[in-house]
Chimera marker file (.cmm) of the C-alpha trace (Angstrom):
<marker_set name="trace">
<marker id="1" x="-98.609" y="205.156" z="-113.074" r="1" g="1" b="0" radius="0.5"/>
<marker id="2" x="-100.360" y="204.512" z="-109.609" r="1" g="1" b="0" radius="0.5"/>
<marker id="3" x="-98.236" y="202.145" z="-107.341" r="1" g="1" b="0" radius="0.5"/>
<marker id="4" x="-100.428" y="199.629" z="-105.600" r="1" g="1" b="0" radius="0.5"/>
<marker id="5" x="-99.729" y="196.558" z="-103.405" r="1" g="1" b="0" radius="0.5"/>
<marker id="6" x="-99.557" y="194.346" z="-106.561" r="1" g="1" b="0" radius="0.5"/>
<marker id="7" x="-96.523" y="196.687" z="-107.773" r="1" g="1" b="0" radius="0.5"/>
<marker id="8" x="-94.645" y="196.834" z="-104.388" r="1" g="1" b="0" radius="0.5"/>
<marker id="9" x="-93.869" y="193.190" z="-103.795" r="1" g="1" b="0" radius="0.5"/>
<marker id="10" x="-92.199" y="192.535" z="-107.007" r="1" g="1" b="0" radius="0.5"/>
<marker id="11" x="-90.154" y="195.780" z="-106.696" r="1" g="1" b="0" radius="0.5"/>
<marker id="12" x="-89.029" y="194.710" z="-103.167" r="1" g="1" b="0" radius="0.5"/>
<marker id="13" x="-88.149" y="191.236" z="-104.380" r="1" g="1" b="0" radius="0.5"/>
<marker id="14" x="-85.875" y="192.886" z="-107.125" r="1" g="1" b="0" radius="0.5"/>
<marker id="15" x="-84.220" y="195.147" z="-104.718" r="1" g="1" b="0" radius="0.5"/>
<marker id="16" x="-83.641" y="192.099" z="-102.206" r="1" g="1" b="0" radius="0.5"/>
<marker id="17" x="-82.230" y="189.970" z="-105.098" r="1" g="1" b="0" radius="0.5"/>
<marker id="18" x="-79.838" y="192.617" z="-106.147" r="1" g="1" b="0" radius="0.5"/>
<marker id="19" x="-78.769" y="193.263" z="-102.595" r="1" g="1" b="0" radius="0.5"/>
<marker id="20" x="-78.180" y="189.547" z="-102.083" r="1" g="1" b="0" radius="0.5"/>
<marker id="21" x="-76.059" y="189.296" z="-105.249" r="1" g="1" b="0" radius="0.5"/>
<marker id="22" x="-73.963" y="192.310" z="-104.418" r="1" g="1" b="0" radius="0.5"/>
<marker id="23" x="-73.539" y="191.702" z="-100.636" r="1" g="1" b="0" radius="0.5"/>
<marker id="24" x="-74.065" y="187.921" z="-99.806" r="1" g="1" b="0" radius="0.5"/>
<marker id="25" x="-73.235" y="188.501" z="-96.196" r="1" g="1" b="0" radius="0.5"/>
<marker id="26" x="-76.493" y="190.543" z="-95.802" r="1" g="1" b="0" radius="0.5"/>
<marker id="27" x="-78.618" y="187.575" z="-96.836" r="1" g="1" b="0" radius="0.5"/>
<marker id="28" x="-80.243" y="187.097" z="-93.362" r="1" g="1" b="0" radius="0.5"/>
<marker id="29" x="-80.917" y="190.807" z="-93.052" r="1" g="1" b="0" radius="0.5"/>
<marker id="30" x="-82.203" y="191.174" z="-96.646" r="1" g="1" b="0" radius="0.5"/>
<marker id="31" x="-84.586" y="188.050" z="-96.207" r="1" g="1" b="0" radius="0.5"/>
<marker id="32" x="-85.934" y="189.356" z="-92.748" r="1" g="1" b="0" radius="0.5"/>
<marker id="33" x="-86.687" y="192.749" z="-94.261" r="1" g="1" b="0" radius="0.5"/>
<marker id="34" x="-88.292" y="191.417" z="-97.314" r="1" g="1" b="0" radius="0.5"/>
<marker id="35" x="-90.528" y="189.262" z="-95.109" r="1" g="1" b="0" radius="0.5"/>
<marker id="36" x="-91.480" y="192.063" z="-92.832" r="1" g="1" b="0" radius="0.5"/>
<marker id="37" x="-92.143" y="194.550" z="-95.638" r="1" g="1" b="0" radius="0.5"/>
<marker id="38" x="-94.136" y="191.902" z="-97.550" r="1" g="1" b="0" radius="0.5"/>
<marker id="39" x="-96.247" y="191.054" z="-94.488" r="1" g="1" b="0" radius="0.5"/>
<marker id="40" x="-97.151" y="194.586" z="-93.775" r="1" g="1" b="0" radius="0.5"/>
<marker id="41" x="-98.053" y="195.417" z="-97.242" r="1" g="1" b="0" radius="0.5"/>
<marker id="42" x="-100.260" y="192.336" z="-97.316" r="1" g="1" b="0" radius="0.5"/>
<marker id="43" x="-101.806" y="193.383" z="-93.962" r="1" g="1" b="0" radius="0.5"/>
<marker id="44" x="-102.304" y="196.909" z="-95.333" r="1" g="1" b="0" radius="0.5"/>
<marker id="45" x="-104.216" y="195.429" z="-98.342" r="1" g="1" b="0" radius="0.5"/>
<marker id="46" x="-106.593" y="193.680" z="-95.998" r="1" g="1" b="0" radius="0.5"/>
<marker id="47" x="-106.928" y="196.187" z="-93.017" r="1" g="1" b="0" radius="0.5"/>
<marker id="48" x="-105.993" y="199.399" z="-94.703" r="1" g="1" b="0" radius="0.5"/>
<marker id="49" x="-103.658" y="200.865" z="-92.133" r="1" g="1" b="0" radius="0.5"/>
<marker id="50" x="-102.246" y="203.574" z="-94.495" r="1" g="1" b="0" radius="0.5"/>
<marker id="51" x="-104.779" y="205.502" z="-96.751" r="1" g="1" b="0" radius="0.5"/>
<link id1="1" id2="2" r="1" g="1" b="0" radius="0.2"/>
<link id1="2" id2="3" r="1" g="1" b="0" radius="0.2"/>
<link id1="3" id2="4" r="1" g="1" b="0" radius="0.2"/>
<link id1="4" id2="5" r="1" g="1" b="0" radius="0.2"/>
<link id1="5" id2="6" r="1" g="1" b="0" radius="0.2"/>
<link id1="6" id2="7" r="1" g="1" b="0" radius="0.2"/>
<link id1="7" id2="8" r="1" g="1" b="0" radius="0.2"/>
<link id1="8" id2="9" r="1" g="1" b="0" radius="0.2"/>
<link id1="9" id2="10" r="1" g="1" b="0" radius="0.2"/>
<link id1="10" id2="11" r="1" g="1" b="0" radius="0.2"/>
<link id1="11" id2="12" r="1" g="1" b="0" radius="0.2"/>
<link id1="12" id2="13" r="1" g="1" b="0" radius="0.2"/>
<link id1="13" id2="14" r="1" g="1" b="0" radius="0.2"/>
<link id1="14" id2="15" r="1" g="1" b="0" radius="0.2"/>
<link id1="15" id2="16" r="1" g="1" b="0" radius="0.2"/>
<link id1="16" id2="17" r="1" g="1" b="0" radius="0.2"/>
<link id1="17" id2="18" r="1" g="1" b="0" radius="0.2"/>
<link id1="18" id2="19" r="1" g="1" b="0" radius="0.2"/>
<link id1="19" id2="20" r="1" g="1" b="0" radius="0.2"/>
<link id1="20" id2="21" r="1" g="1" b="0" radius="0.2"/>
<link id1="21" id2="22" r="1" g="1" b="0" radius="0.2"/>
<link id1="22" id2="23" r="1" g="1" b="0" radius="0.2"/>
<link id1="23" id2="24" r="1" g="1" b="0" radius="0.2"/>
<link id1="24" id2="25" r="1" g="1" b="0" radius="0.2"/>
<link id1="25" id2="26" r="1" g="1" b="0" radius="0.2"/>
<link id1="26" id2="27" r="1" g="1" b="0" radius="0.2"/>
<link id1="27" id2="28" r="1" g="1" b="0" radius="0.2"/>
<link id1="28" id2="29" r="1" g="1" b="0" radius="0.2"/>
<link id1="29" id2="30" r="1" g="1" b="0" radius="0.2"/>
<link id1="30" id2="31" r="1" g="1" b="0" radius="0.2"/>
<link id1="31" id2="32" r="1" g="1" b="0" radius="0.2"/>
<link id1="32" id2="33" r="1" g="1" b="0" radius="0.2"/>
<link id1="33" id2="34" r="1" g="1" b="0" radius="0.2"/>
<link id1="34" id2="35" r="1" g="1" b="0" radius="0.2"/>
<link id1="35" id2="36" r="1" g="1" b="0" radius="0.2"/>
<link id1="36" id2="37" r="1" g="1" b="0" radius="0.2"/>
<link id1="37" id2="38" r="1" g="1" b="0" radius="0.2"/>
<link id1="38" id2="39" r="1" g="1" b="0" radius="0.2"/>
<link id1="39" id2="40" r="1" g="1" b="0" radius="0.2"/>
<link id1="40" id2="41" r="1" g="1" b="0" radius="0.2"/>
<link id1="41" id2="42" r="1" g="1" b="0" radius="0.2"/>
<link id1="42" id2="43" r="1" g="1" b="0" radius="0.2"/>
<link id1="43" id2="44" r="1" g="1" b="0" radius="0.2"/>
<link id1="44" id2="45" r="1" g="1" b="0" radius="0.2"/>
<link id1="45" id2="46" r="1" g="1" b="0" radius="0.2"/>
<link id1="46" id2="47" r="1" g="1" b="0" radius="0.2"/>
<link id1="47" id2="48" r="1" g="1" b="0" radius="0.2"/>
<link id1="48" id2="49" r="1" g="1" b="0" radius="0.2"/>
<link id1="49" id2="50" r="1" g="1" b="0" radius="0.2"/>
<link id1="50" id2="51" r="1" g="1" b="0" radius="0.2"/>
</marker_set>
């Protein structure tokens, strides 16, 4: 299976959801990291920063 940008975003969302369920005190950090990673993945799909 080849992992593309369409696969990464849902995987990150699942990981973030589990972290929020297990450690609710990390909510702000998990959301911030999710938004940053999703934004970088989206920009990479447009501008191809990483091969």
